[in-house]
N, C-alpha and C positions, 0 to 999 in steps of 0.2 A: 546510588540509584540514578539512572538516567531516563528522563522522560522520552517517550516514543516520539519520533519524527516520522512523518509519512511522505511517501512519494506516490503520486497517482499516475497510473498508466494512461496512455492517450485515449483510451476508450471510456474513461470515467468523466462524468459530467462536471463542469466547472463549479456548479452549485455545491458539490461536495467539498471542494477546496475552500470555497467561500464560507461554508458552514463551519468547517474546522477552524479556519482563521478567526471567526467570530468567537470561538472558544479559546483563543490564544494558543492554538496548536500549530507547531511548525510544520508546514507542508509545502512541497514542490509539485509541480505538474510537469509532464513530459514536454509540453510546449514551452514552459518557462525556462527549462534547462536545455533547450534545443535538441531534444531527442526524438522529435516526430519522425516516424519511419525507421527508428533504430530497432535492432533486433531485441527480442526478449532477453537474450543473454547480455546485451549492452545495457539494457534497463536494469537488470539484476546487478550487474557490476557497478553501475553508478550508485544504485541504492545501497549496496554493501559498503562501498568506500565512504559514503556519506552517513552510514548507520541509520538508514531510513527503511521503514517497513513499506513494502509495496502493497497498495490496494488496487485490485484489478477485477475486471469482468472477463478477462481473457484466460480460457482454460489451458492455454499453452504453458502458463506459469505453473500449473499443477504438474505437468510433465517434467518441467525443470526440477521441481521439488522431488519427484519420484526418481529422477536420475541423480539425485543428491548433489545438484549444482549448489555451490555455497551461496547463501543469501542471508540477508539481515532479518528476514521474516516476510511472509506473504499472507495477505488477507484476500480471500476470494469470495465474490458474490456473483452468481449467474445473472447476466444482464436481464433486466425486466422482472426479476424475482422479488425485489424489495423496492419500496419507495425511497426517495432521497432522504426523507425524515427517518425512516427505519435504518437506513445505512448509517446516517450520522449518529443515531443513538447507539448502534452497535460499535462503531469506531470509537465513540466516546467511552463506552464501557471497557473496551480493550485498552484504551489510553489510560484509564484510571486503575486498571487491574494488572497491567503488565509493565515491564521495563524494556528498554532496548536489549538488555542482556537476556531477558527471559524469552524474547521473541526470536533470537538467533536460531536459524534453521527450523523455525516453527511455521506451520501452516494452519491458518484459521479459516473457517467457513462462516459466512453470515447470509 
């Protein structure tokens, strides 16, 4: 069993990364890995090679999933729909209930 690692798209608040790290969850952000301005496909490729689940507010990732672009997993939340606390709780639940392997090619909505 492999614990989930997250990658946060550039439109996700830094407070999400900080909250996950306080829970000792491995997380990268687009800025930290020098992918600001990179295409969604490049983000997806990075996350796949690192076995990281993408968390995003960007609906373009839903289209990538529909086109069956290979990915390690995508978690989507429409921007402004949930508070930072609600997002952190949802990501924590996913972290506790899934593995890297079970998230492969999976799309979750929060």
